[in-house]
C-alpha positions in Angstrom: 18.6 36.5 34.4 15.4 34.1 35.4 12.9 32.3 33.9 9.3 32.6 35.3 6.6 29.8 34.7 3.4 31.5 36.2 0.5 29.1 36.1 -2.9 31.3 36.7 -6.4 30.7 36.1 -7.6 31.3 32.6 -9.9 34.3 33.7 -6.9 36.2 34.8 -4.5 35.5 32.0 -5.3 38.2 29.4 -5.3 40.8 31.9 -2.1 39.9 33.3 -0.4 39.5 29.9 -1.8 43.1 29.1 -0.2 44.3 32.5 3.1 42.5 31.6 3.7 43.8 27.9 2.6 47.4 29.1 5.7 47.3 31.6 8.0 45.8 28.7 8.1 42.1 29.4 7.9 39.6 26.7 5.7 36.7 27.6 4.2 33.4 26.0 1.1 32.0 27.2 0.2 28.0 27.0 -3.3 26.9 27.7 -3.0 24.1 30.4 -5.5 22.0 32.4 -5.2 22.0 36.2 -5.0 18.5 38.1 -7.6 19.2 41.0 -10.6 20.7 39.5 -9.7 19.7 35.8 -10.4 23.4 34.8 -8.5 25.8 32.4 -5.7 27.5 33.5 -2.8 29.3 31.5 1.0 29.1 32.1 2.8 32.4 31.4 6.3 32.0 30.6 8.7 35.1 30.8 12.4 35.7 30.9 13.3 38.4 33.4 16.6 40.4 34.1 17.5 39.7 37.7 16.9 43.5 38.8 13.5 43.1 37.6 12.1 39.8 39.0 10.7 41.3 42.1 8.7 43.7 39.7 7.4 40.9 37.8 6.4 38.8 40.6 4.6 41.6 42.0 2.5 42.3 38.8 1.6 38.5 38.9 0.6 38.7 42.3 -1.5 41.8 41.7 -3.0 40.2 38.5 -4.0 36.7 39.8 -7.0 36.8 41.8 -8.4 34.1 44.3 -12.1 33.2 44.1 -14.5 30.8 45.9 -16.2 28.1 44.0 -18.5 25.2 44.8 -17.7 21.4 43.7 -19.5 18.4 44.5 -17.1 15.9 46.1 -16.8 12.4 44.8 -19.5 10.1 45.9 -18.1 7.1 48.7 -18.1 3.9 47.9 -21.5 2.6 48.7 -23.4 -0.7 49.2 -26.2 -1.2 46.6 -29.2 0.2 47.4 -27.9 3.2 49.7 -28.4 6.5 48.5 -26.1 9.6 48.7 -26.6 13.0 48.1 -23.7 15.4 47.4 -23.7 18.6 49.0 -21.3 21.2 47.3 -18.0 22.2 49.0 -16.6 25.6 48.9 -12.9 25.7 47.7 -10.6 28.4 46.8 -9.5 28.6 43.4 -7.3 31.0 41.4 -4.2 32.8 42.5 -0.9 32.0 40.8 1.8 29.4 41.2 5.0 30.5 40.1 8.4 28.9 39.2 11.5 30.7 39.2 14.5 29.0 37.6 17.8 30.5 36.8 19.3 30.8 33.5 22.7 30.1 32.5 22.5 31.2 28.9 20.0 33.4 26.9 20.1 34.1 23.2 17.7 35.7 20.8 17.9 35.3 17.0 
């Protein structure tokens, strides 16, 4: 058995959770915040039998979309009186980060 922790963009979480549940997976969702853009993410936690792990990873891959977003970079350190006009920078956001852990023991009460 494996424990999957999938960190996805909050926009993708509901649809991904629906897909997982339709295929018989039980999952828990925790609202989290990312470090780079400080935006909302969702961490989906699910236990998966070894023989269904690739299917679960495929569902996560299909349900997690990368998007482009514009952000303003941090202003450089400047001398008093200098003017900095930030130019938005395009970055890719979204997709999924998945951690896979081996489970030594699982019990359900």
